[in-house]
C-alpha positions as CSV (number, residue, x, y, z in Angstrom):
1,X,-60.4,26.9,-52.5
2,X,-61.6,25.4,-49.2
3,X,-60.8,22.0,-47.9
4,X,-64.2,21.5,-46.4
5,X,-65.5,20.0,-49.6
6,X,-62.3,18.1,-50.5
7,X,-62.7,14.3,-50.9
8,X,-60.9,12.0,-48.5
9,X,-57.8,10.0,-49.3
10,X,-59.6,6.7,-49.1
11,X,-57.4,3.9,-47.6
12,X,-54.5,6.4,-47.7
13,X,-54.0,5.3,-51.3
14,X,-52.4,8.6,-52.4
15,X,-50.2,8.6,-49.3
16,X,-49.0,5.0,-50.0
17,X,-48.4,5.8,-53.7
18,X,-46.2,8.8,-52.9
19,X,-44.4,6.6,-50.3
20,X,-43.6,4.1,-53.0
21,X,-42.5,6.8,-55.4
22,X,-40.2,8.2,-52.8
23,X,-38.8,4.7,-52.2
24,X,-38.3,4.4,-55.9
25,X,-36.3,7.6,-56.2
26,X,-33.4,6.6,-53.9
27,X,-33.5,2.8,-53.6
28,X,-31.7,2.3,-56.9
29,X,-28.9,4.7,-56.0
30,X,-28.6,3.2,-52.5
31,X,-28.3,-0.3,-53.9
32,X,-25.7,1.0,-56.3
33,X,-23.6,2.4,-53.5
34,X,-24.1,-0.8,-51.4
35,X,-22.7,-2.8,-54.3
36,X,-19.4,-0.8,-54.3
37,X,-17.5,-4.0,-53.3
38,X,-18.9,-5.7,-56.4
39,X,-17.8,-2.9,-58.7
40,X,-14.3,-2.6,-57.3
41,X,-13.9,-6.4,-57.4
42,X,-14.7,-6.3,-61.2
43,X,-12.0,-3.5,-61.6
44,X,-9.1,-5.5,-60.2
45,X,-6.4,-6.1,-62.7
46,X,-5.6,-9.9,-62.6
47,X,-2.0,-9.1,-63.8
48,X,-1.3,-7.3,-60.5
49,X,0.2,-9.7,-58.0
50,X,-1.3,-12.7,-59.8
51,X,-4.8,-13.8,-60.6
52,X,-5.4,-15.4,-57.2
53,X,-4.8,-12.2,-55.2
54,X,-8.3,-10.6,-55.7
55,X,-9.1,-9.5,-52.2
56,X,-10.6,-6.0,-52.1
57,X,-10.7,-3.9,-49.0
58,X,-13.7,-1.6,-48.5
59,X,-11.6,1.3,-47.3
60,X,-8.0,0.7,-48.2
61,X,-6.2,-0.4,-51.3
62,X,-5.6,-4.1,-51.2
63,X,-2.5,-5.7,-52.9
64,X,-4.5,-6.8,-55.9
65,X,-6.3,-3.4,-56.3
66,X,-5.9,-1.5,-59.6
67,X,-5.8,2.3,-60.0
68,X,-9.3,2.1,-61.4
69,X,-10.5,0.3,-58.3
70,X,-8.8,2.7,-55.9
71,X,-10.3,5.8,-57.6
72,X,-13.8,4.3,-58.0
73,X,-15.5,5.9,-55.0
74,X,-14.1,9.4,-55.7
75,X,-15.1,9.3,-59.4
76,X,-18.5,7.7,-58.5
77,X,-19.3,10.6,-56.1
78,X,-18.3,13.1,-58.7
79,X,-20.4,11.4,-61.4
80,X,-23.3,11.3,-59.0
81,X,-23.4,14.7,-57.5
82,X,-22.6,16.9,-60.5
83,X,-25.5,15.6,-62.7
84,X,-27.8,15.5,-59.7
85,X,-27.2,19.2,-59.1
86,X,-27.3,20.2,-62.8
87,X,-30.5,18.4,-63.7
88,X,-32.3,19.4,-60.5
89,X,-31.5,23.0,-61.5
90,X,-32.8,22.4,-65.0
91,X,-35.9,20.8,-63.7
92,X,-36.8,24.0,-61.8
93,X,-37.1,25.8,-65.2
94,X,-38.2,23.0,-67.7
95,X,-41.0,21.6,-65.6
96,X,-43.4,24.1,-67.0
97,X,-42.6,23.1,-70.5
98,X,-42.5,19.3,-70.2
99,X,-45.6,17.5,-68.9
100,X,-45.3,16.0,-65.4
101,X,-46.4,12.6,-66.6
102,X,-43.6,12.4,-69.1
103,X,-41.0,13.6,-66.6
104,X,-41.9,11.1,-63.9
105,X,-42.8,8.0,-65.9
106,X,-40.0,8.7,-68.4
107,X,-37.4,9.1,-65.7
108,X,-38.5,5.9,-63.9
109,X,-38.4,4.0,-67.2
110,X,-34.9,5.1,-68.0
111,X,-33.7,4.1,-64.5
112,X,-35.4,0.7,-64.9
113,X,-33.6,0.1,-68.2
114,X,-30.2,1.1,-66.7
115,X,-30.7,-1.4,-63.8
116,X,-31.8,-4.2,-66.1
117,X,-28.6,-3.7,-68.1
118,X,-26.6,-3.6,-64.9
119,X,-28.1,-6.9,-63.7
120,X,-27.4,-8.5,-67.1
121,X,-23.8,-7.3,-67.0
122,X,-23.2,-9.1,-63.7
123,X,-23.1,-12.3,-65.7
124,X,-21.0,-10.8,-68.6
125,X,-17.2,-10.6,-68.5
126,X,-15.7,-7.3,-69.4
127,X,-12.2,-5.7,-69.2
128,X,-11.7,-3.3,-66.3
129,X,-11.4,-0.1,-68.3
130,X,-14.6,-0.6,-70.4
131,X,-16.4,-1.8,-67.3
132,X,-15.3,1.3,-65.4
133,X,-16.3,3.8,-68.1
134,X,-19.7,2.0,-68.7
135,X,-20.4,2.0,-64.9
136,X,-19.8,5.7,-64.7
137,X,-22.1,6.4,-67.6
138,X,-24.8,4.4,-65.9
139,X,-24.2,6.4,-62.7
140,X,-24.5,9.7,-64.6
141,X,-27.8,8.5,-66.2
142,X,-29.3,7.3,-62.9
143,X,-28.6,10.6,-61.1
144,X,-29.6,12.8,-64.1
145,X,-33.0,11.2,-64.4
146,X,-33.2,10.7,-60.7
147,X,-32.8,14.4,-60.2
148,X,-35.7,15.1,-62.6
149,X,-37.8,12.5,-60.9
150,X,-37.1,13.8,-57.4
151,X,-37.8,17.4,-58.4
152,X,-41.0,16.5,-60.2
153,X,-42.2,14.4,-57.3
154,X,-41.7,17.3,-54.8
155,X,-43.4,19.6,-57.3
156,X,-46.3,17.1,-57.5
157,X,-46.5,16.9,-53.7
158,X,-46.5,20.7,-53.5
159,X,-50.0,20.7,-55.1
160,X,-51.3,18.5,-52.3
161,X,-51.7,19.3,-48.5
162,X,-48.4,20.0,-46.7
163,X,-48.4,16.5,-45.0
164,X,-48.2,14.8,-48.4
165,X,-44.5,15.7,-48.8
166,X,-43.9,13.4,-45.8
167,X,-44.5,10.1,-47.6
168,X,-41.9,11.0,-50.2
169,X,-39.3,11.9,-47.6
170,X,-40.2,8.8,-45.6
171,X,-39.9,6.6,-48.6
172,X,-36.5,8.0,-49.4
173,X,-35.4,7.4,-45.8
174,X,-36.6,3.8,-45.9
175,X,-34.6,3.3,-49.1
176,X,-31.3,3.8,-47.3
177,X,-32.4,1.6,-44.4
178,X,-33.4,-1.2,-46.7
179,X,-30.0,-1.0,-48.5
180,X,-28.1,-1.0,-45.3
181,X,-30.1,-4.0,-44.0
182,X,-29.3,-5.8,-47.2
183,X,-25.6,-5.1,-46.8
184,X,-25.7,-6.6,-43.3
185,X,-27.5,-9.7,-44.5
186,X,-24.9,-10.2,-47.2
187,X,-22.1,-10.0,-44.6
188,X,-23.9,-12.5,-42.4
189,X,-24.7,-14.9,-45.3
190,X,-21.2,-14.9,-46.7
191,X,-22.6,-15.0,-50.3
192,X,-20.4,-14.2,-53.3
193,X,-20.2,-10.6,-54.4
194,X,-21.7,-11.3,-57.8
195,X,-24.6,-13.1,-56.4
196,X,-25.3,-10.3,-53.9
197,X,-25.0,-7.7,-56.6
198,X,-27.3,-9.5,-58.9
199,X,-29.9,-9.7,-56.2
200,X,-29.5,-6.0,-55.4
201,X,-30.1,-4.9,-59.0
202,X,-33.1,-7.3,-59.6
203,X,-34.7,-6.0,-56.4
204,X,-34.2,-2.4,-57.5
205,X,-35.8,-3.3,-60.8
206,X,-38.8,-4.7,-59.1
207,X,-39.2,-1.7,-56.9
208,X,-38.9,0.7,-59.9
209,X,-41.5,-1.3,-61.8
210,X,-43.9,-1.1,-58.8
211,X,-43.3,2.6,-58.7
212,X,-44.2,3.0,-62.4
213,X,-47.4,1.1,-61.9
214,X,-48.3,3.1,-58.8
215,X,-47.7,6.4,-60.6
216,X,-50.1,5.5,-63.4
217,X,-52.7,4.6,-60.8
218,X,-52.3,8.0,-59.1
219,X,-54.5,10.1,-61.5
220,X,-57.4,7.8,-60.9
221,X,-57.6,8.8,-57.3
222,X,-60.4,11.2,-56.6
223,X,-58.3,12.9,-53.8
224,X,-55.5,13.5,-56.2
225,X,-57.8,14.7,-59.0
226,X,-59.3,17.3,-56.7
227,X,-56.1,19.0,-55.8
228,X,-54.4,18.6,-59.2
229,X,-57.3,20.2,-61.0
230,X,-57.4,23.0,-58.3
231,X,-53.8,23.9,-59.0
232,X,-54.1,27.4,-60.4
233,X,-57.5,26.9,-62.0
234,X,-60.3,25.8,-59.8
235,X,-59.4,28.1,-56.9
236,X,-59.4,31.1,-59.2
237,X,-62.6,30.2,-61.0
238,X,-64.5,29.3,-57.8
239,X,-63.8,32.7,-56.3
240,X,-64.6,34.4,-59.5
241,X,-67.9,32.6,-59.9
242,X,-68.9,33.7,-56.4
243,X,-68.1,37.2,-57.3
244,X,-70.0,36.9,-60.5
245,X,-73.1,35.8,-58.7
246,X,-72.8,38.7,-56.2
247,X,-72.3,41.3,-58.9
248,X,-74.4,39.9,-61.7
249,X,-77.1,42.6,-61.5
250,X,-74.7,45.5,-61.5
251,X,-71.9,44.2,-63.8
252,X,-73.7,41.6,-65.9
253,X,-71.5,42.4,-68.9
254,X,-68.1,43.3,-67.5
255,X,-67.5,40.6,-64.9
256,X,-68.0,37.5,-67.1
257,X,-65.5,38.9,-69.6
258,X,-62.9,39.4,-66.8
259,X,-63.6,36.0,-65.4
260,X,-63.0,34.2,-68.7
261,X,-59.9,36.2,-69.4
262,X,-58.3,35.4,-66.0
263,X,-59.3,31.8,-66.2
264,X,-57.7,31.3,-69.6
265,X,-54.6,33.3,-68.8
266,X,-53.3,31.7,-65.6
267,X,-51.0,33.9,-63.5
268,X,-47.4,33.9,-64.6
269,X,-45.0,31.9,-62.5
270,X,-41.6,33.6,-61.7
271,X,-38.9,31.3,-60.4
272,X,-37.0,34.2,-58.8
273,X,-40.2,35.7,-57.4
274,X,-41.0,32.3,-55.7
275,X,-37.5,32.0,-54.3
276,X,-37.9,35.3,-52.6
277,X,-40.8,33.8,-50.6
278,X,-39.2,30.5,-49.8
279,X,-35.5,31.4,-49.4
280,X,-35.4,30.6,-45.7
281,X,-36.7,27.0,-46.3
282,X,-34.5,26.5,-49.3
283,X,-31.3,27.6,-47.6
284,X,-32.3,25.6,-44.5
285,X,-32.7,22.3,-46.4
286,X,-29.5,23.0,-48.2
287,X,-27.6,23.6,-44.9
288,X,-29.1,20.4,-43.4
289,X,-27.7,18.2,-46.1
290,X,-24.4,20.1,-46.4
291,X,-23.7,19.2,-42.7
292,X,-25.0,15.7,-43.1
293,X,-23.0,14.7,-46.2
294,X,-20.0,16.6,-45.0
295,X,-19.4,14.1,-42.2
296,X,-21.5,11.1,-43.3
297,X,-20.0,8.8,-44.5
298,X,-16.6,10.4,-45.1
299,X,-15.8,10.9,-41.4
300,X,-18.3,8.5,-39.7
301,X,-17.2,5.5,-41.7
302,X,-13.6,5.7,-40.3
303,X,-14.6,5.5,-36.6
304,X,-13.2,2.4,-35.0
305,X,-14.8,0.5,-32.2
306,X,-13.0,0.5,-28.8
307,X,-15.0,-2.3,-27.1
308,X,-14.1,-5.1,-29.4
309,X,-11.0,-6.5,-31.1
310,X,-10.7,-8.0,-34.6
311,X,-11.6,-11.4,-33.3
312,X,-14.9,-10.2,-31.9
313,X,-18.0,-10.2,-34.2
314,X,-18.9,-6.7,-33.2
315,X,-15.7,-5.4,-35.0
316,X,-17.1,-6.8,-38.2
317,X,-20.6,-5.3,-37.8
318,X,-19.7,-2.0,-36.0
319,X,-19.8,0.3,-39.0
320,X,-22.6,-1.5,-40.9
321,X,-24.9,-1.4,-37.8
322,X,-23.8,1.7,-35.9
323,X,-23.1,3.9,-38.9
324,X,-25.2,2.9,-42.0
325,X,-28.2,1.0,-40.5
326,X,-28.6,3.3,-37.4
327,X,-28.3,6.4,-39.5
328,X,-30.9,5.3,-42.1
329,X,-33.4,4.0,-39.5
330,X,-33.3,7.1,-37.4
331,X,-33.3,9.3,-40.5
332,X,-36.4,7.5,-41.6
333,X,-38.0,7.9,-38.2
334,X,-37.3,11.7,-38.3
335,X,-38.8,12.0,-41.8
336,X,-41.9,10.0,-40.8
337,X,-42.5,11.9,-37.6
338,X,-43.6,15.0,-39.6
339,X,-46.7,13.0,-40.5
340,X,-48.0,13.6,-37.0
341,X,-45.9,16.5,-35.7
342,X,-44.8,19.6,-37.6
343,X,-43.1,21.8,-34.9
344,X,-41.8,24.4,-35.2
345,X,-44.1,26.1,-37.7
346,X,-43.2,27.4,-41.2
347,X,-42.8,31.0,-39.9
348,X,-41.1,30.2,-36.7
349,X,-37.5,31.4,-36.1
350,X,-36.8,28.1,-34.3
351,X,-36.6,26.1,-37.5
352,X,-33.6,27.9,-39.0
353,X,-32.0,28.0,-35.5
354,X,-32.3,24.3,-35.1
355,X,-30.9,23.8,-38.6
356,X,-27.8,25.9,-37.8
357,X,-27.4,24.2,-34.5
358,X,-26.6,20.9,-36.3
359,X,-23.2,22.4,-37.1
360,X,-22.1,21.1,-33.7
361,X,-22.1,17.5,-35.1
362,X,-19.0,18.3,-37.2
363,X,-16.6,18.6,-34.3
364,X,-18.4,16.0,-32.2
365,X,-17.8,13.3,-34.9
366,X,-14.2,14.5,-35.5
367,X,-13.4,14.0,-31.9
368,X,-14.6,10.4,-31.9
369,X,-12.2,7.5,-32.5
370,X,-11.7,8.3,-36.2
371,X,-8.7,6.4,-37.6
372,X,-6.2,7.2,-38.9
373,X,-5.8,10.7,-37.4
374,X,-3.0,13.2,-37.2
375,X,-4.1,16.6,-35.9
376,X,-7.0,16.2,-33.4
377,X,-7.1,14.1,-30.2
378,X,-9.7,11.5,-29.4
379,X,-12.2,12.9,-26.8
380,X,-15.2,10.6,-27.3
381,X,-13.5,7.2,-27.6
382,X,-16.2,4.9,-26.3
383,X,-18.6,3.4,-28.8
384,X,-21.6,4.7,-26.8
385,X,-20.7,8.3,-27.6
386,X,-20.6,7.6,-31.3
387,X,-23.9,5.8,-31.2
388,X,-25.6,8.7,-29.3
389,X,-24.2,11.3,-31.7
390,X,-25.4,9.2,-34.6
391,X,-28.9,8.9,-33.3
392,X,-29.3,12.7,-32.7
393,X,-27.5,13.5,-36.0
394,X,-29.6,11.2,-38.2
395,X,-33.0,11.9,-36.5
396,X,-32.5,15.7,-36.8
397,X,-31.5,15.3,-40.4
398,X,-34.6,13.5,-41.3
399,X,-37.0,15.6,-39.2
400,X,-35.7,19.1,-40.1
401,X,-35.2,18.2,-43.8
402,X,-38.7,16.9,-44.1
403,X,-40.2,20.0,-42.3
404,X,-38.4,22.3,-44.8
405,X,-39.6,20.3,-47.8
406,X,-43.2,20.3,-46.5
407,X,-43.3,24.0,-45.6
408,X,-41.5,25.3,-48.7
409,X,-44.4,24.9,-51.2
410,X,-46.9,26.1,-48.6
411,X,-45.4,29.6,-48.4
412,X,-46.5,30.5,-51.9
413,X,-49.8,30.6,-53.8
414,X,-51.4,27.4,-55.0
415,X,-50.5,27.8,-58.7
416,X,-46.8,28.4,-57.7
417,X,-46.6,25.3,-55.4
418,X,-45.2,23.0,-58.1
419,X,-42.4,25.4,-59.0
420,X,-41.6,25.9,-55.3
421,X,-41.3,22.2,-54.8
422,X,-38.9,21.9,-57.8
423,X,-36.8,24.8,-56.3
424,X,-36.7,23.1,-52.9
425,X,-35.5,19.9,-54.6
426,X,-32.7,21.9,-56.3
427,X,-31.5,23.3,-53.0
428,X,-31.6,19.8,-51.4
429,X,-29.3,18.6,-54.2
430,X,-27.1,21.7,-53.8
431,X,-26.7,20.7,-50.1
432,X,-25.7,17.2,-51.2
433,X,-23.1,18.6,-53.6
434,X,-21.7,21.1,-51.1
435,X,-21.5,18.5,-48.4
436,X,-19.6,16.1,-50.7
437,X,-17.1,18.9,-51.4
438,X,-16.7,19.8,-47.8
439,X,-16.2,16.1,-46.8
440,X,-12.7,16.1,-48.1
441,X,-11.8,19.1,-46.0
442,X,-13.5,17.8,-42.8
443,X,-11.6,14.5,-43.2
444,X,-8.3,16.2,-43.8
445,X,-8.7,18.3,-40.6
446,X,-8.6,15.1,-38.5
């Protein structure tokens, strides 16, 4: 198949739709994490220290905090990462048996229902234990279907030109930035936790609904039709038809039979065979997210400012701005840059070298003013060091991860691209899970 005759993506419609779908994959989960204060507030046992003592700390156990509230973050991470990894792995194998339309639209619909229920429950009183169990079930559902959605989207993007993985990555990056900005706005407004949480969940519902509508509009785009129909069929038949014309006089009977047979029986797709071709990209994206999640936010969130005291406004906004907002904005910038620059190339040794070089951020953040600390000294105490490290750390995460996800499906044949995209999504999720496990060790070393 040649791209000379390919139709243009008019008004960048396909690019925008993929961006919206990328936004829809992570925005719900980011809003769920942002609303942690709301969930822990609902888990406080009113019998502990009286009903009026309901203050919940974001990082430490307050006096009115129950066991359920104190364990919420750990259990939430476990309920998020395990289903994400399992279902991303399953999607690598089942995507050939379940239609893409059902996987994507079905996953979005389930996530929409879960968030509608969550929004309704904001106004419904529940006992702490049932609320805790029900919340964890919702987290499992969101991440299970979110894994299928993410894997399917990267598989879909694998059928398009390499640059069309960028809008998905960019949309996911913006999801985190949007959630972080919302958290800062909530702090500034001083609104009640329940009101903020209700707004979070309704906003997530609206975004998911827009993503569903956008996905159903995608097959109507001529640009998308061209590449989706070319996936394993048009490319083969076009080449065979040319050969038929050249050999029509000599092999008038044999060649048409071979052409029909090859067209009806598409080449078999081997998951392990594809992995052998993309293992460098797969392991690279896994390593990128292992390092990122290993220190963010487990280590980075405990860094304390040294240029402001508790009476200063900067003390209140230091972590929301310097950690969450800055990370997500620079991560988004890195992901988006691959739309105009894709260096180093997919076969360059510099890509895995740069990925491995990110290991340096682990000791750099450990030596910042992380509190409390027992073993290591503070070397980079000033806030400026932390901010510089965060900019480089987050930008490299977005740029290198996006490069790997773009290049992975392009290292295999056209009819194998969707499977390659699903495999890359699995290794992305594997990196998240490994990073979450290592984060406990990294924090303990400080």
